[in-house]
C-alpha positions as CSV (number, residue, x, y, z in Angstrom):
1,M,13.1,-23.2,-14.1
2,R,15.7,-20.5,-13.2
3,Q,13.9,-17.9,-15.3
4,T,10.7,-18.6,-13.4
5,L,12.5,-18.2,-10.1
6,T,14.1,-15.0,-11.2
7,L,10.7,-13.6,-12.2
8,F,9.2,-14.7,-8.9
9,L,11.9,-13.0,-6.9
10,R,11.7,-9.7,-8.7
11,R,10.2,-6.9,-6.7
12,L,6.9,-5.4,-7.7
13,P,7.0,-1.7,-8.8
14,V,4.5,-0.4,-6.2
15,H,4.3,-0.9,-2.4
16,I,1.1,-0.2,-0.4
17,T,1.1,0.1,3.4
18,L,-2.3,-0.2,5.1
19,Y,-2.6,1.6,8.5
20,S,-5.3,0.0,10.5
21,R,-6.4,-1.0,14.0
22,A,-8.3,-3.9,15.5
23,T,-12.1,-3.7,15.5
24,C,-12.3,-1.4,12.5
25,S,-15.0,-2.4,10.0
26,L,-13.7,0.2,7.5
27,C,-10.3,-1.5,7.7
28,D,-11.9,-4.8,6.8
29,T,-13.6,-3.2,3.8
30,A,-10.2,-1.6,2.8
31,R,-8.6,-5.0,2.8
32,T,-11.3,-6.3,0.5
33,E,-10.8,-3.4,-1.9
34,L,-7.0,-3.8,-1.8
35,A,-7.4,-7.5,-2.7
36,R,-9.5,-6.5,-5.7
37,A,-6.9,-3.9,-6.7
38,W,-4.2,-6.6,-6.4
39,E,-6.1,-8.7,-8.9
40,K,-5.8,-5.9,-11.5
41,R,-2.2,-4.8,-10.6
42,P,-0.1,-6.7,-8.1
43,F,1.8,-4.8,-5.5
44,E,3.9,-5.3,-2.4
45,Y,1.9,-5.0,0.8
46,A,2.5,-4.3,4.5
47,E,0.1,-3.6,7.3
48,V,0.7,-1.5,10.4
49,D,-1.5,-1.5,13.5
50,V,-1.4,2.1,14.6
51,M,-2.3,1.2,18.2
52,K,0.5,-1.3,18.9
53,D,3.5,0.4,20.4
54,N,4.0,2.6,17.4
55,D,3.8,6.2,18.4
56,K,5.0,7.3,15.0
57,W,1.7,6.2,13.4
58,R,-0.6,7.1,16.3
59,V,-1.6,10.2,14.4
60,Y,-3.8,7.9,12.3
61,E,-5.6,6.5,15.4
62,F,-9.0,8.1,14.4
63,D,-8.4,8.2,10.7
64,V,-8.0,4.6,9.8
65,P,-8.0,3.0,7.3
66,V,-5.2,4.9,5.5
67,I,-3.0,3.6,2.7
68,H,0.3,4.9,1.5
69,I,1.2,4.1,-2.1
70,A,4.8,4.4,-3.2
71,R,7.2,3.2,-5.8
72,T,9.7,0.5,-4.7
73,I,13.4,1.4,-5.0
74,G,16.2,-1.1,-5.3
75,E,16.2,-4.4,-3.4
76,K,14.3,-3.2,-0.3
77,G,13.6,0.5,-0.5
78,I,10.4,2.5,-0.8
79,E,10.0,6.1,-1.9
80,E,9.4,8.5,1.0
81,G,8.3,12.0,1.6
82,K,6.3,14.0,-1.0
83,N,6.3,11.1,-3.5
84,I,4.0,9.0,-1.3
85,R,0.3,9.2,-2.2
86,K,-2.4,8.6,0.5
87,L,-5.9,7.4,0.3
88,M,-8.1,7.5,3.4
89,H,-11.3,5.9,4.7
90,R,-13.6,4.7,1.9
91,F,-11.7,4.0,-1.3
92,K,-12.4,1.6,-4.1
93,A,-10.1,-0.8,-6.0
94,A,-10.4,1.3,-9.2
95,E,-9.2,4.4,-7.2
96,V,-6.3,2.5,-5.8
97,V,-5.2,1.3,-9.2
98,G,-5.5,4.8,-10.6
99,V,-3.2,6.2,-7.9
100,M,-0.8,3.3,-8.5
101,E,-0.6,4.3,-12.2
102,Q,0.0,8.0,-11.2
103,V,2.8,6.9,-8.8
104,L,4.4,4.9,-11.6
105,S,4.1,7.6,-14.2
106,K,6.1,10.2,-12.1
107,E,9.5,11.1,-13.4
108,E,12.3,9.8,-11.1
């Protein structure tokens, strides 16, 4: 049982953040495609509403959905800066999985 718990608690190697906003039909489609991608290669996930008191991400107000794909680091970290890959608007699950593979294949 302990081995199962350890496996369950281990972090996944890729983190995806979806930047979205309410009443965005493309964002709904993006969630569906991300669910399909997760079935092929599980990843950590977070979602940010760009309109909710978050001026940092307001730049995406008219560009949603946007996803950031990055490797996870240590217990809680996520790669930042030039190592993050972005996909915007109309992406498919296969494209997401392909970018995940590229992110994982980069040298540290």
